[in-house]
N, C-alpha and C positions, 0 to 999 in steps of 0.2 A: 519256585524252582527255575533254574536257568537251563535253557536248551539252545543248541545250535539251531538256526532257523534257515529254511529253504523256501522263501515265498514263491507261490505259484498262483496263477489264475485258474485254480482248480479246487474242487471240493472233494474231500475224501472222508468217508464215514468209518467209525470204529468197526473192526473186523474185516474191512475191505482190503483186497490185495492191491498194492500200489506199484505198477511197473514204471521205472524211470530210466531215461537215457541220460547219462552223465557225461557232459563234454567240457564244462567250464573248469578251470584249474581250482577254483575255490571249492567246488563241489566234489571234485576228484579227491581233494584233501579231506573233505568231510567224510566221504565214504571210507577212505583209508583209516581215518580215526575211528569210525564206527566199527570197522573190522578188528582193529587192534585193541580198542578199549571197551567194546560192547556198548557204545553210546546209542541212545535214541536221539532223534531230532524232530523238530517241528516243521510242519508245512502250513504256514499261515496263508489264509486266502486273500489274494490281492484283489480287492473290489472297491470301486469308487475312489481309486487313487489312494487307498489306505489298507492297512492290515490291522485287524482287531481280534479275529478269532481264527483258529486253525485246528489241526489234528496232529498229535504226536504219532510218529511212525518208527518202526524198528526194522533194521536191515535183516532180511532173511537169507538172500543169496545174491552173489554176483554171477549173472547168467553168462555174460560175454565180456571179455576184455579185448580191446583193440590195441594195435601197435601205437596209435596216437595217444593212448592213455584213457581214451573214452571207454565207458562201461555201460552195459545194460544191467540194471539191478532190479530185484524184486523186494519190496518191503511190505509190511502189514501195518494197517492203521490201528491205533490203540485208543487214545483218549482225546476228547475235545478240550481245548484250552482257550483262555482269554489272554491276549498279549498285554502285559503290564508295562513293558519297556522294550526298546529295540536298539541294538547297536549294529551299525553297518558292517563292523568287523570286530570279532572277538580278539582280545589282546593275544598276539603271537600266532594268530590264525588268519586265513584268507576269507573265511566265511563269516556270515552274520550270526547273531545270537540275541537272546533277550530273556527277561524274566516272564514267566507265564504262570497262570493259575488254572488248574484243571476244574472243569465243571462237574458238579454232582449230577449224575444221570439217574433218573428214576424209571425203572421198568415196571410201570404201574398198570399197564393195559390188560384188560381181561381177554379171554380167548374168543368171546363172541365178537368183539371189535376186530380182532385180528382176522377172524373168519370172514367178516363182512368186507373188510378191505381186500382180502384175497379174492373174494368173489367178484369184486369190482375190477380188479386187475385182470382176472380171467375174461370178464366181459369185454374189457377194452381190447385185449389181445385178440379175442374172437372177431370183433368188428374189424380190426386191422388185418385179420387173417395171418396172424403171427403165432407160431407154436408156443404153447405155454406148458411148462412143466409143473404139475401140481405139487404143492408144498403143504405139509401139515401146519395148521395154525400154531401149534406148540413150537415149531421150529422157525416160524416166520417172525421177523421184526421189521420195523420201519426202514432200517438201513439196507436190508438185503436186496430190495428191488428199487431203491430210490433213484438210481441212474437209468432205470429201464421203464419209466412211465411218463416220459415227456416233460419233466420239470425243466423250467428254464434255469440258467445259471443262478439268477437271483433267488429263485424259489429253492434251489438246492442249498444255497447259503442260509436262507431263512430257516430251513429244516434243521440245518446243522446247529443252529443256535438254540433250538428247543430242547429243554432238559427233561421233559416228561414224555414218555412213550405214548400216552393217551393223546397228548397234543399233536405229536408227530403223525400218528395214525389218522386222527381227524382231519389234519391238514391234507394228508395224502388222499383221504376219502373224498373230500370236497373237490380236490383237483381232478380226481378220476371221474367223478360225476359230471363235472363241467366239460371235461374233454370228451367223455362218451356222448353227452348230449350234442356237442358240436359235430362229432363224427356222424352220428345218426342223421342229423339235419343235412350234413354235406352229402351223405349217401342218398337221402331222399331227393335233394336238389339235383343230384347227378341223374337219378332215375327219371325225374321229370324232364330234364333237358334231353335225355336220350329218347324218351317217349314222344316228345314234341317233334322229333325228326321223322316220325312215321305217320302213314295215313291212318285216319281215325274214322269210325262210324259215329256220327252224331245223331242223337235222338231228335226227330222232328218235333218242333214245338206246336202245341195246339193253340192256334191263334184265337180260338173262341174264349180262352181264359184271360186274354189280354184286356187291360183297362187303360184308357188314356186319361 
């Protein structure tokens, strides 16, 4: 399938709301074409000086239009794709495009795994003293909180490429466990440092037990 392409150094997951500020002429033209022709377009992830995978998005609303022609738009992310070819400029257009192939996504995770990951998310938020809104495991998927658990850009991209929900949830679970352990140790270290700044009562040693 051929899609207009809007490469960005950002990762977007299916179902996610995508707010964009449009200011370049080529992308103003792209948004105008999306409005007139109900086009979707792709946002390939620019990483390691290359684009290989990305997410198809659909324009939902132009929120603001400025006298300069700039726009604030809201899109929704749909499907993950692999980039098969790339043209810097589609014929007769200012913007880029290319052939893409959509990935087959398997929602194969059971509810117990979803529940386990949710519990670990809640534990992390509790350690960080960040409010957490409880979600039903049935409504939860790996994409819904992917941007809210401290993944690096590279980790977010790695998650995007996984086609099985079980693999994505296990990847997130491992990350959450590692991050939680680090934070627990940091808090313990902080407590030790603070405690060392105070006077202490030391138990006297019984010298009779010493041996040379």
